[in-house]
N, C-alpha and C positions, 0 to 999 in steps of 0.2 A: 676217295680223295676228290675234291671239287676240282673240276676243270675249268680252266680260264682261257680266254682268247690270248694269242701271243701278244706280248708287248709290241706297241708301235714304236717307230722312229729309233734312234740310238741314244745311249746314255748322254746326257748333257756334260759340257765342260764347266766345272765350278771355277770361277776365277775373278780376280778383282780388275775392274775396267776403268779406265780413266773417264771421269765424267764429261770432259770436253769432247770425247770421241763418240759418244752415244747419241743416237738420233731417235726421234719420235715417229711412229707410223701414224700419219695423220689422216688416211684416208677411210679407216675403219675403227680407229680408236675413238673413245668418248673424249669430248673437248674437256680441257682443263682451264678453259677461259671463263666458265661460269663462277658466278660469286661464291657458291658452295665450295667448288674445287679450289678457288684462291684462298678461301678461308682455311681449308684443310691443308694446303701447301704451307702457307704462313704458320699454322700450327706445328706442323712437322718440323720446320725450320726452326722455330723458336725453341721448342722442347726435344731436339734431336736426341735419340737414344739409340745407340748402335745395337742394342739388345732387341730392338723393334724392327730392325732393318733386314728383312730377309731378302735373299738374293732376287734381283730383278729377272724377269723373263726376257731373254733376248734373243734375236734371230741374227745368226751370222749370214750375210748376204756378201755378194762379190763387191759391193759398194760400201760395205761397212757393217757396223752393228746397230740393230733397231730393237728398240724395247716395245715389247709386246704387253708386258704387265710391270707397272711400277713407276708410271710417269710423274706421279704425285711426289714420290720419294726423289726421283731425279730432279724434278723441278725445285723442290726444297733445298737439296743439296746445292744446285747452283745458286739459288737465292743466298745461301748462307756464304758461299764463297771459300770456306775453309775444308770442304770435303772434297778431296781430290780424286779418290777412287770408291768405287761402289761394288759390292759383291754381285756377281751376275751368273745366272744359269743359262749359258750360251748353247744353242742348238742350231742344227742345220734343218732347213726345209726345202721341200722340192719346189715350192712355188709360193707366191704371196697369198693365193687362195687357201693353201694348207695352213699358213700363218694365221689367216681370219678365221679359219674353222677352229684351230686351236684356241684362239682369243675367246669365241663364242662358247666353246665347251667349258673352258676354264671359269668363265663368268657365270654359266648357267649351272655349274656344279657348285659354286662357291655359296655357302650358307650366308644369307644376310644377317649382319650384325644389328640386331633389333635394339630399340630403346630399353627393354627389359634386360637384355645382355649387358648393356652399358650400365644400367643401374646397379646390377648386381656386381659389376666389375669395379664400379666406384666405391661401393660398400667394401669389397675385399681389399681396395686399395687404401681405405682408411679416410676416404672424402668425408669431411664433416657435415657438409649439407646433406648427402645421401643418407648418412647414418642418422641424422636427426629426423629425416622423413620416416625412415624405417621404424625408428622408436616410437614417434608420434603415432604412427599407424598401429603398431603393436600394443602400445599403451591403451589404445582405444578399443582393444579386443578385435582387431581386425588383421589381415595379413596383405603384403604386396603379392599379387598373382604373379606366378613363375614365368608366364609366356603371354602372348598376345591372343591366343585362341581362347576367346571368351566362352565359348560353348562348353569348354573343358574346365573353367574356373570352378572352384569349390565355394560352398557358402562362405561368406566373410571375407572373401578374396577380392581385392580391388586393384586397379591398373592406372589410378590417377596419381602416381608418384610426382610427375611433373607439375600438375596442378597444387599438389600440396607444397612442393618447394616454392613456387611462385606465390603461394597464399602466405607462407611464412615471412616473405620478404615484404609483401603488401600489408598483411594485417598484424603480424607478430605470432609468436608461438602459442601464447595463451588462446588467442582466438581460434587458432587452427585445431589446437588441442580440445577445445569445447566442441567445434563442429564434428570433428572425427569421433569424439565420445558419444555424441548424440546418435551418429550413424552406427556405431558399434552396438550401442544399446537397443536400437530399433531394429536394425536389419542384419545383425552378424550371422544369423541363421539362415539368410537368404542368398541366393545367387544375385550379385550387384554389377551387372553388366553395363548399366546406364547411370552410374551414380555421380558423374561430373556435375551436372546442374544442381543435383541435391546437396553437394559438398559446397558448391559456390553460394548457393542460396543461404546455407546454414552460417557460412562465414560472414555474410552480410549481416545476417541477423543478430550475430554476436559482436560484430564490429561497430553497428550503429546503435548506440545505447538509447535512442529515442524510442525505439520499438519496446524496450523493456520487456524482452521475452523471457519468460520463466523457463528454466531448463526442465522442470518436472512437467510442465504443461505442454511444452514443445514436445517431449517424448511421447506423450499421449497422442498428440495430433499427428506425429509422423507414422505412429502405429495404426493408423485407419487405413493406409495403404502400403503395399510394398514399395521398396526403393525403386525398381524399374518402373512401377505404375506412376510415381510421382513424377518421373522423367517424361511421362506421357500426358501430364496434366494439361487441360485445355489452355491455360495462361501461357504455356510454352509454344503452342502450335505455330505461331508466326515467327519465332525467334530462332535464329540460326547461329550467331556469334557467341562464344562463350561467356562475354560480358552480359549480353543480352538475355541469356538463358538464366544467368545466375539472378539476375534482377527479377525476371519473371517467376522464377522459383520462390524468391523471397515474397513476392506478391501472393503467390499461390499458398504459401505457408501462412501468411497473416490473414488471408482470405478464409482459409479453413478454420483457422483459430477463431476469427470474428464470428463465423458461422455457428460456433458452439458456445459462443460467449466467454471465450479463454483468453482474449487478448487484453494484457494489462496495459493501462495507461494509454 
């Protein structure tokens, strides 16, 4: 039988606490005044769902109840005005230092909710835009990578779901489909850890008809290098922004086509 260390502390009291009585620990808590926190608080308030409201972690001090974890939920409840009580897990601590230590440990042990986790959750929730992105990618013979650890991605997996979603809004579904199809035909057997500029350049190629890029000729050109090699093309050396790298990639593709005499129009 596995031997564990003895549990620390005493079991908390699970109770409903009046929102007006709860206080925030402000000398070691993360600030909720940032624009990101304020956006999160407004979102929680607007779409309040009791099923997502897990108990706040609260410290019982002689001078009152202090929230160690859950200040965004508390702020959202106060913003709404119609949430009178919140569930809380109330514990006793020997000192403020012990409180702070628990706060650090809780946040250090908490798994960060990554964009990949969020995207999968959106699909499971039936989000139309996320499902459209998944379908466009899979129709092109590619897959959305399951996590952010690029070194462990398999051939044909990509992590540019946010870029694909933005591109659908900017260029429309047909353009995005054409760009992804070209990537699938050229690179699906490869690891594609740097494919964002390639995707951006291909979207521009299909969005700007003045280039008259023939898909068959384009596929041949893309095949002269691997996807990640395209992302290291000399034309991209001085470009850092996403838009700049897409423009540079388009120029690189057109340049390579011109070099072999395959540019139409």
